[in-house]
C-alpha positions in Angstrom: 89.9 95.4 105.0 91.5 98.8 105.8 92.4 101.6 103.5 96.0 100.4 103.5 95.0 97.0 102.3 96.1 96.4 98.7 95.0 93.7 96.2 98.0 91.9 94.7 97.4 89.6 91.8 100.1 86.9 91.3 100.4 84.6 88.4 102.4 81.3 88.7 101.4 81.5 92.4 101.4 77.8 93.1 105.1 77.3 93.5 108.5 79.0 93.6 108.7 82.8 93.4 105.0 83.2 93.0 104.2 81.3 96.1 106.8 83.2 98.1 105.3 86.5 96.9 101.9 85.4 97.9 103.0 84.4 101.4 104.9 87.6 101.9 102.0 89.9 100.7 99.5 88.0 102.8 101.7 88.3 105.8 101.7 92.1 105.2 97.9 92.1 105.4 97.2 92.5 101.7 94.6 90.6 99.6 96.3 88.1 97.4 94.9 86.6 94.2 96.5 83.3 93.3 96.5 82.4 89.6 98.0 79.2 88.2 97.2 76.2 86.0 97.1 73.7 88.8 94.3 74.1 91.4 95.6 71.8 94.1 98.8 73.8 95.1 96.8 77.1 94.9 94.2 75.8 97.3 96.9 74.5 99.7 98.5 78.0 99.6 95.2 79.7 100.0 94.6 77.7 103.2 97.6 79.6 104.7 97.2 83.0 103.0 93.4 83.3 102.7 93.9 84.3 99.1 91.4 84.0 96.2 92.1 81.0 94.0 91.7 81.4 90.3 92.9 78.2 88.5 93.3 78.7 84.8 95.6 79.8 81.9 97.1 83.3 82.4 97.9 83.3 78.7 94.2 83.3 77.8 92.3 86.6 77.1 89.0 84.7 77.7 90.1 83.4 81.1 91.2 86.9 82.1 87.8 88.3 81.5 86.5 85.9 84.2 89.5 86.4 86.4 89.0 90.2 86.5 85.3 89.9 87.2 85.9 87.6 90.2 88.7 89.8 91.6 86.6 92.9 91.5 83.7 91.0 93.0 85.9 89.9 95.9 88.0 92.9 96.5 86.8 95.8 94.3 90.3 96.8 93.0 93.6 95.7 91.6 96.7 97.5 93.0 99.6 95.4 91.9 100.3 92.6 89.4 103.3 90.2 89.8 103.8 88.1 86.7 105.7 85.1 87.9 104.3 82.4 85.6 106.9 80.8 83.3 108.3 77.5 82.1 111.0 75.8 80.0 112.0 76.5 76.5 114.7 73.9 75.8 116.6 73.1 72.6 118.4 75.0 69.9 116.6 76.8 67.1 116.9 73.7 64.9 115.8 71.3 67.6 112.7 73.0 68.7 109.4 71.8 67.1 106.7 74.3 66.3 104.8 73.2 69.4 107.9 73.5 71.6 108.4 77.1 70.4 104.8 78.2 70.8 104.6 76.6 74.2 107.7 78.4 75.4 106.4 81.8 74.2 103.0 81.0 75.8 104.5 80.1 79.2 107.1 82.8 79.4 105.8 85.8 77.4 102.1 85.4 76.6 101.3 84.9 80.3 102.9 88.2 81.1 101.3 90.1 78.1 97.7 88.9 78.6 97.9 89.3 82.4 99.2 92.9 82.0 96.7 93.8 79.3 93.8 92.6 81.4 94.9 94.3 84.6 96.1 97.6 83.2 92.8 99.4 83.2 92.4 98.6 86.9 96.0 99.5 87.7 95.5 102.8 86.0 92.5 103.5 88.3 94.7 102.8 91.4 98.0 104.2 89.9 99.3 100.8 90.6 102.4 98.8 90.0 103.5 95.8 88.0 106.5 93.5 88.2 107.4 91.0 85.4 109.8 88.1 86.1 112.6 88.2 83.7 115.9 86.3 84.1 119.6 86.5 83.7 118.5 84.9 80.3 116.9 88.3 79.5 120.4 89.5 78.8 122.6 86.4 78.2 122.2 83.2 76.3 122.7 79.8 77.9 123.3 76.8 75.7 120.4 75.1 74.0 117.6 77.1 75.6 116.5 79.1 72.6 112.8 79.4 73.4 113.4 80.5 77.1 116.2 83.0 76.2 114.1 84.6 73.4 111.0 84.9 75.6 112.9 86.3 78.5 114.6 88.9 76.3 111.1 89.9 75.1 110.0 90.4 78.7 112.5 93.3 78.8 110.9 94.9 75.8 107.4 94.4 77.2 108.5 96.0 80.5 110.0 99.1 78.8 107.1 99.5 76.5 104.5 99.5 79.2 106.6 101.6 81.5 106.8 104.3 78.8 103.2 104.1 77.7 101.5 104.0 81.1 103.9 106.0 83.3 102.0 109.2 82.5 98.9 107.5 84.0 100.7 106.7 87.2 101.5 103.0 86.6 105.0 101.8 87.3 106.3 98.7 85.5 109.6 97.0 86.4 111.3 93.7 85.8 113.2 91.4 88.2 115.9 89.3 86.6 117.1 86.5 88.8 119.9 84.0 88.2 119.6 80.5 89.7 116.8 80.3 92.3 116.2 77.2 94.5 112.7 76.3 93.2 111.1 73.0 92.1 111.8 74.0 88.5 115.5 74.6 89.1 115.7 71.5 91.2 114.6 69.6 88.1 117.2 71.3 86.0 119.9 70.1 88.5 119.1 66.4 87.8 121.4 65.9 84.8 124.3 67.4 86.8 123.5 65.2 89.8 123.4 62.1 87.7 126.6 62.9 85.7 128.7 63.8 88.7 127.0 61.5 91.2 126.5 64.5 93.5 123.8 65.9 95.8 121.4 68.6 94.9 123.4 71.0 97.1 126.5 70.1 95.3 124.8 70.7 91.9 123.8 74.2 93.0 127.3 74.9 94.2 128.6 73.8 90.8 126.4 76.1 88.8 127.2 79.1 91.1 130.9 78.5 91.4 131.7 81.7 89.4 128.8 83.8 90.8 130.3 86.5 93.1 128.0 85.5 96.0 128.7 81.8 95.3 125.1 80.7 95.8 121.6 80.6 94.3 118.9 82.9 95.5 116.0 81.7 97.6 112.4 82.3 96.4 111.9 84.5 99.4 114.8 86.7 98.4 113.3 87.3 95.0 109.9 88.0 96.6 111.6 90.7 98.7 112.8 92.4 95.5 109.3 92.2 94.0 107.9 93.7 97.2 110.3 96.6 97.0 109.2 97.3 93.4 105.5 97.3 94.2 105.9 99.3 97.4 106.1 103.1 97.9 109.8 102.8 98.6 110.4 102.5 94.9 108.1 105.3 93.9 110.5 106.8 91.4 111.5 103.6 89.7 109.9 102.4 86.5 111.1 100.7 83.4 114.0 99.2 85.3 115.6 95.7 85.1 116.7 94.7 88.6 119.4 92.1 88.4 118.9 89.8 91.4 121.4 87.1 90.4 124.1 87.2 93.0 126.3 89.2 90.7 126.3 86.7 87.7 125.8 89.5 85.2 129.0 91.3 86.1 131.3 88.4 85.6 133.6 88.7 82.5 133.5 85.1 81.4 136.4 85.2 79.0 138.7 86.0 81.9 137.7 83.0 84.0 140.5 80.9 82.5 143.1 83.1 84.1 141.8 82.5 87.6 143.4 79.0 87.6 146.9 80.5 86.9 
């Protein structure tokens, strides 16, 4: 390990954006810590990246005590944290059960908070960086996704709070807000469209991005590139920012879409 080698902790590392971030950082020669609830995909990834596998719940303070101890034993430092863990939060406010609500907050918000709180003392020592995964849903509301929308809005507040509080100690905190990304989770969300319109997965993605200026979803690798920029020295003056990585979705004035058919 050279002096340029960083230790990058990634939650939700087993699939999607987390996996893409892990592969990218490992390819750059950094130590990667792979955190997720399912051990099998983490071990499969570690076979390629050489990363440290820590299977468990990122929303547990108790688990994080053990995680940090093992990270420090393996690498001696934490330079960056990428909070990619997340999940669904479907239903309206009247449809969500108590368990549904708490689960959505746990998967999408608590994972980020407990991860950040555990890693911050170590990030302060290294004047490190943190990236939280928000969403287009951090600023807009889709239909019948109350839990997810609420949690992703809260991620913005968490980003801003930590950026303000820990910036004077040299820690930078930013948030990446994607739109549609081609991941296993999004593939699952395409299933109702595919069934209703008798169309392929590619057709379903084309349908949900037909009004996106770039007319396509992101790849997990593209979002990993944005995360890399935000933990790298190239973004040294950026903190407390929400980077919209959504193909331009957030700039579309939806009430004017009806006029495009005229």
